[in-house]
DOVOVEX-99217 format. One record per residue (C-alpha): x, y, z; residue in three letters; residue number from 0. Coordinates in nm, 3 decimals. Layout:
N
+---------+---------+---------+------+-----+
!    east !   north !      up ! rest !  nr !
+---------+---------+---------+------+-----+
!       X !       Y !       Z !  ALA ! NUM !
...
+---------+---------+---------+------+-----+
% end
This chain:
152
+---------+---------+---------+------+-----+
!    east !   north !      up ! rest !  nr !
+---------+---------+---------+------+-----+
!   1.296 !  -0.720 !   0.544 !  ASP !   0 !
!   1.118 !  -0.483 !   0.307 !  TYR !   1 !
!   1.292 !  -0.577 !  -0.014 !  GLN !   2 !
!   0.956 !  -0.645 !  -0.189 !  ASP !   3 !
!   0.823 !  -0.297 !  -0.105 !  SER !   4 !
!   0.768 !  -0.066 !  -0.399 !  THR !   5 !
!   0.851 !   0.232 !  -0.184 !  ALA !   6 !
!   1.033 !   0.269 !   0.145 !  ILE !   7 !
!   1.004 !   0.588 !   0.347 !  VAL !   8 !
!   1.267 !   0.661 !   0.606 !  VAL !   9 !
!   1.178 !   0.943 !   0.845 !  ILE !  10 !
!   1.423 !   1.066 !   1.099 !  PHE !  11 !
!   1.224 !   1.183 !   1.402 !  SER !  12 !
!   1.224 !   1.183 !   1.780 !  CYS !  13 !
!   0.994 !   1.206 !   2.078 !  ASN !  14 !
!   1.056 !   1.557 !   2.202 !  HIS !  15 !
!   1.058 !   1.781 !   1.892 !  CYS !  16 !
!   0.731 !   1.978 !   1.853 !  PRO !  17 !
!   0.765 !   1.957 !   1.475 !  TYR !  18 !
!   0.796 !   1.581 !   1.479 !  ALA !  19 !
!   0.505 !   1.556 !   1.723 !  GLN !  20 !
!   0.290 !   1.775 !   1.499 !  ALA !  21 !
!   0.333 !   1.531 !   1.202 !  TRP !  22 !
!   0.303 !   1.201 !   1.391 !  GLU !  23 !
!  -0.068 !   1.147 !   1.335 !  ASP !  24 !
!  -0.028 !   1.230 !   0.965 !  ARG !  25 !
!   0.254 !   0.976 !   0.935 !  ILE !  26 !
!   0.029 !   0.714 !   1.092 !  VAL !  27 !
!  -0.250 !   0.804 !   0.851 !  GLN !  28 !
!  -0.019 !   0.790 !   0.549 !  ILE !  29 !
!   0.103 !   0.438 !   0.642 !  GLN !  30 !
!  -0.265 !   0.339 !   0.692 !  SER !  31 !
!  -0.375 !   0.492 !   0.359 !  ASP !  32 !
!  -0.099 !   0.316 !   0.165 !  TYR !  33 !
!  -0.151 !  -0.019 !   0.337 !  GLU !  34 !
!  -0.161 !  -0.298 !   0.082 !  GLY !  35 !
!   0.018 !  -0.085 !  -0.177 !  ARG !  36 !
!   0.370 !  -0.205 !  -0.097 !  ASP !  37 !
!   0.472 !   0.112 !   0.089 !  VAL !  38 !
!   0.661 !   0.083 !   0.416 !  GLN !  39 !
!   0.743 !   0.365 !   0.650 !  ILE !  40 !
!   1.032 !   0.333 !   0.891 !  LEU !  41 !
!   1.084 !   0.603 !   1.156 !  MET !  42 !
!   1.425 !   0.642 !   1.317 !  ILE !  43 !
!   1.539 !   0.846 !   1.618 !  SER !  44 !
!   1.907 !   0.924 !   1.626 !  ALA !  45 !
!   1.908 !   1.184 !   1.908 !  ASN !  46 !
!   2.162 !   1.166 !   2.191 !  ASP !  47 !
!   1.943 !   1.008 !   2.459 !  ALA !  48 !
!   2.202 !   1.084 !   2.728 !  ALA !  49 !
!   2.145 !   1.456 !   2.673 !  LYS !  50 !
!   1.777 !   1.422 !   2.571 !  TYR !  51 !
!   1.636 !   1.142 !   2.794 !  PRO !  52 !
!   1.287 !   1.188 !   2.656 !  GLU !  53 !
!   1.426 !   1.040 !   2.334 !  ASP !  54 !
!   1.551 !   0.715 !   2.500 !  SER !  55 !
!   1.457 !   0.384 !   2.357 !  PHE !  56 !
!   1.219 !   0.288 !   2.645 !  PRO !  57 !
!   1.032 !   0.620 !   2.594 !  LEU !  58 !
!   1.029 !   0.566 !   2.219 !  MET !  59 !
!   0.854 !   0.236 !   2.272 !  LYS !  60 !
!   0.607 !   0.408 !   2.505 !  GLU !  61 !
!   0.541 !   0.686 !   2.254 !  ARG !  62 !
!   0.491 !   0.438 !   1.966 !  ALA !  63 !
!   0.232 !   0.250 !   2.168 !  LYS !  64 !
!   0.058 !   0.571 !   2.287 !  GLN !  65 !
!   0.040 !   0.713 !   1.936 !  LYS !  66 !
!  -0.053 !   0.390 !   1.766 !  GLY !  67 !
!   0.246 !   0.380 !   1.533 !  PHE !  68 !
!   0.171 !   0.135 !   1.253 !  ASN !  69 !
!   0.531 !   0.128 !   1.141 !  PHE !  70 !
!   0.865 !   0.040 !   1.302 !  PRO !  71 !
!   1.012 !   0.315 !   1.521 !  TYR !  72 !
!   1.383 !   0.243 !   1.544 !  LEU !  73 !
!   1.671 !   0.375 !   1.756 !  PHE !  74 !
!   1.996 !   0.469 !   1.585 !  ASP !  75 !
!   2.199 !   0.476 !   1.904 !  GLU !  76 !
!   2.531 !   0.505 !   1.725 !  SER !  77 !
!   2.394 !   0.779 !   1.494 !  GLN !  78 !
!   2.569 !   0.600 !   1.205 !  SER !  79 !
!   2.247 !   0.560 !   1.000 !  ILE !  80 !
!   2.154 !   0.929 !   1.035 !  ALA !  81 !
!   2.505 !   1.028 !   0.939 !  ARG !  82 !
!   2.503 !   0.794 !   0.637 !  SER !  83 !
!   2.183 !   0.956 !   0.516 !  PHE !  84 !
!   2.307 !   1.305 !   0.583 !  GLY !  85 !
!   2.002 !   1.370 !   0.798 !  ALA !  86 !
!   1.992 !   1.695 !   0.991 !  GLU !  87 !
!   1.632 !   1.747 !   1.110 !  ARG !  88 !
!   1.339 !   1.585 !   1.285 !  THR !  89 !
!   1.133 !   1.508 !   1.098 !  PRO !  90 !
!   1.329 !   1.457 !   0.775 !  GLU !  91 !
!   1.192 !   1.229 !   0.502 !  VAL !  92 !
!   1.380 !   1.010 !   0.251 !  PHE !  93 !
!   1.170 !   0.815 !  -0.002 !  VAL !  94 !
!   1.320 !   0.530 !  -0.204 !  PHE !  95 !
!   1.164 !   0.350 !  -0.499 !  ASP !  96 !
!   1.170 !  -0.026 !  -0.569 !  ASN !  97 !
!   1.529 !  -0.024 !  -0.688 !  VAL !  98 !
!   1.618 !   0.195 !  -0.387 !  ARG !  99 !
!   1.690 !   0.515 !  -0.576 !  ASN ! 100 !
!   1.626 !   0.822 !  -0.358 !  LEU ! 101 !
!   1.326 !   0.986 !  -0.520 !  ARG ! 102 !
!   1.225 !   1.244 !  -0.265 !  TYR ! 103 !
!   1.392 !   1.417 !   0.029 !  HIS ! 104 !
!   1.251 !   1.681 !   0.261 !  GLY ! 105 !
!   0.935 !   1.767 !   0.451 !  ALA ! 106 !
!   0.615 !   1.563 !   0.489 !  ILE ! 107 !
!   0.397 !   1.850 !   0.373 !  ASP ! 108 !
!   0.403 !   2.228 !   0.385 !  ASP ! 109 !
!   0.217 !   2.295 !   0.704 !  ASN ! 110 !
!   0.324 !   2.132 !   1.029 !  TYR ! 111 !
!   0.097 !   2.354 !   1.238 !  GLU ! 112 !
!  -0.238 !   2.293 !   1.073 !  ASP ! 113 !
!  -0.315 !   1.966 !   0.888 !  PRO ! 114 !
!  -0.641 !   2.122 !   0.760 !  GLU ! 115 !
!  -0.448 !   2.389 !   0.567 !  ASN ! 116 !
!  -0.187 !   2.179 !   0.394 !  VAL ! 117 !
!  -0.127 !   2.309 !   0.042 !  GLY ! 118 !
!   0.140 !   2.062 !  -0.072 !  ASN ! 119 !
!   0.145 !   1.695 !   0.029 !  THR ! 120 !
!   0.503 !   1.628 !  -0.065 !  TYR ! 121 !
!   0.536 !   1.275 !   0.083 !  LEU ! 122 !
!   0.201 !   1.161 !  -0.054 !  ARG ! 123 !
!   0.277 !   1.310 !  -0.397 !  ASP ! 124 !
!   0.618 !   1.128 !  -0.403 !  ALA ! 125 !
!   0.449 !   0.799 !  -0.309 !  LEU ! 126 !
!   0.176 !   0.843 !  -0.571 !  ASP ! 127 !
!   0.437 !   0.915 !  -0.836 !  SER ! 128 !
!   0.646 !   0.605 !  -0.746 !  ILE ! 129 !
!   0.338 !   0.382 !  -0.740 !  LEU ! 130 !
!   0.213 !   0.508 !  -1.072 !  SER ! 131 !
!   0.557 !   0.496 !  -1.238 !  GLY ! 132 !
!   0.547 !   0.867 !  -1.317 !  SER ! 133 !
!   0.807 !   1.139 !  -1.248 !  GLY ! 134 !
!   0.801 !   1.354 !  -0.940 !  LEU ! 135 !
!   0.718 !   1.717 !  -0.980 !  SER ! 136 !
!   0.902 !   1.801 !  -0.653 !  VAL ! 137 !
!   1.197 !   1.583 !  -0.564 !  ALA ! 138 !
!   1.335 !   1.791 !  -0.274 !  GLU ! 139 !
!   1.207 !   2.037 !  -0.023 !  THR ! 140 !
!   1.355 !   2.187 !   0.287 !  GLU ! 141 !
!   1.310 !   1.968 !   0.593 !  ALA ! 142 !
!   1.146 !   2.168 !   0.868 !  VAL ! 143 !
!   1.203 !   2.077 !   1.229 !  GLY ! 144 !
!   1.446 !   2.046 !   1.519 !  CYS ! 145 !
!   1.804 !   1.961 !   1.456 !  THR ! 146 !
!   1.923 !   1.610 !   1.525 !  ILE ! 147 !
!   2.097 !   1.611 !   1.867 !  LYS ! 148 !
!   2.443 !   1.475 !   1.785 !  TRP ! 149 !
!   2.681 !   1.316 !   2.032 !  LYS ! 150 !
!   3.005 !   1.511 !   2.051 !  ILE ! 151 !
+---------+---------+---------+------+-----+
% end
C-alpha cells in the first residue's frame, strides 16, 4: 500500500515496554512532521500476547486511539515479520528508501528518558538524508529497549 512512499519506517514496538512508551509521542510527532513528504511509519508489535496480555491486539487498538497514533499499529501474531527483520527490541527501527534498501537500523534517538536533551536524532537524520538524496552519516545504532517476547 505504500509503494509510492520515498521512505518507509518500520518500528517494532509494544504496549508494555517503558522504552517504547517513552518514544511514542516522538514517533507521532515525526510522522506528523514528515506528513506530505512521502514518509510512512508502520509500527508492529510481535510480542507473545498470551504471556503479555497488555500487548494483545484489542489493547493495541486502545493504545493507538489513546495516544493518537497517526500511523498503522500492526500485530505480528505469528512473529514471522519480526523474525524476518531480525528484530530483537522494542522499539527497534528499520528505515527503507524508495527502492526498499535498508538505510538505517537502530534507535529513534539517543535519549529515551528526556526528549529535551536528545543529542542525536537518528531517525530524523536518516529520513532527511533519504529525502535529500544524500548519504547517511550514521546507518546503524544499537536499539535500546525491552526484548521482543518470543513464543517458545
